[in-house]
VEXZA-285574 format. One line per 5 residues: number of its first residue (from 1); for each residue x, y, z of C-alpha. Coordinates in steps of 0.02 Angstrom, whole numbers, plus 50000, padded with zeros to 5 digits. Layout:
% VEXZA-285574
NUM	X/Y/Z | ... .
END
This chain:
% VEXZA-285574
1	54210/47708/48296 | 54058/47822/48294 | 54073/48010/48309 | 53934/48112/48386 | 53915/48300/48394 .
6	53847/48373/48555 | 53776/48549/48565 | 53674/48661/48677 | 53575/48807/48616 | 53490/48949/48706 .
11	53388/49099/48655 | 53440/49272/48712 | 53350/49439/48721 | 53463/49592/48723 | 53611/49485/48777 .
16	53516/49401/48921 | 53461/49219/48919 | 53275/49194/48888 | 53271/49006/48864 | 53394/48865/48879 .
21	53381/48680/48918 | 53368/48704/49107 | 53234/48837/49096 | 53134/48733/48974 | 53145/48581/49089 .
26	53082/48690/49232 | 52936/48755/49127 | 52891/48577/49076 | 52895/48524/49259 | 52780/48669/49303 .
31	52660/48613/49166 | 52661/48436/49237 | 52644/48480/49421 | 52548/48645/49420 | 52667/48706/49554 .
36	52834/48796/49556 | 52877/48713/49722 | 52842/48538/49655 | 52929/48576/49490 | 53085/48636/49580 .
41	53086/48483/49693 | 53066/48365/49545 | 53224/48442/49469 | 53320/48446/49635 | 53322/48636/49624 .
46	53293/48759/49763 | 53132/48857/49759 | 53233/49018/49759 | 53331/48965/49604 | 53172/48906/49516 .
51	53082/49069/49555 | 53231/49169/49492 | 53233/49074/49327 | 53045/49087/49300 | 53046/49271/49344 .
56	53188/49301/49218 | 53093/49210/49081 | 52931/49303/49120 | 53021/49471/49122 | 53114/49443/48958 .
61	52975/49362/48858 | 52855/49462/48751 | 52708/49396/48851 | 52689/49307/49019 | 52752/49128/49014 .
66	52677/49075/49180 | 52536/49135/49289 | 52541/49115/49477 | 52401/49113/49604 | 52425/49135/49790 .
71	52339/49041/49929 | 52155/49002/49929 | 52070/48844/49990 | 52169/48734/49870 | 52331/48828/49897 .
76	52425/48926/49765 | 52487/48865/49599 | 52585/48904/49444 | 52528/48867/49269 | 52600/48889/49096 .
81	52514/49012/48982 | 52477/48967/48802 | 52624/49077/48754 | 52734/48979/48874 | 52682/48816/48790 .
86	52722/48893/48621 | 52895/48945/48681 | 52932/48768/48741 | 52875/48693/48576 | 52977/48820/48477 .
91	53133/48785/48582 | 53111/48596/48563 | 53089/48613/48374 | 53244/48722/48360 | 53344/48594/48460 .
96	53285/48449/48353 | 53322/48542/48192 | 53494/48592/48256 | 53537/48412/48303 | 53475/48346/48136 .
101	53580/48476/48044 | 53735/48436/48146 | 53712/48248/48121 | 53697/48278/47934 | 53853/48386/47932 .
106	53949/48253/48028 | 53888/48115/47912 | 53949/48215/47762 | 54118/48255/47840 | 54286/48171/47819 .
111	54293/48110/48001 .
END
């Protein structure tokens, strides 16, 4: 029998969620597609929900996480800022370190 610890982490600002797994997945999808609409669709999420999450992250972060452009000949778009990419990397690193720590604690336990 093999035991496994499962965990989810999130980062809060003043008691409000800044980043969690779902928001990070959405930001990664925006980075891949260059579009909030396409990112939302790829995650089977409504545009309204996706916009709400991105707006919350942008509002709570120290700097803008995404930039949006409206219309034009090529249509609008959404792109991650360098700060947004840094937040994703930081979140992913925290998650990996947390899982490694938990796996180590489990391995050293009496279970």
